[in-house]
Phi, psi and omega in degrees: 000341185294318181293328177293316178299318181294320179298315179296321181299315182285326182284335179292147183296328183266035182292333179294316179296319179298318179297319179297318179298315180296321181294323181290329181286315178208165184294121184294326183295316179293323181295313183292320179293325179296314180295323180295317180296318179298317181298315180297315179299318179296316180297316179298314180298318182297315180297321179296316178299316180299316180298317180297314180296320179298318179297314179298320180299314179294312182299319181299321181276338180284322184250000000 
């Protein structure tokens, strides 16, 4: 749901005000880097899962 919220936030006309409010609540740099790290970790985990499933798929059809 976070990416949908972010999309709405940027598409809305008052996104500048929203950004200012977020900045006043917490440090934006740490927030953005934190979300980026989470996204990278999620992507890596997803790729590993895909690789494992692909391997099982191949092994299942080979034998």
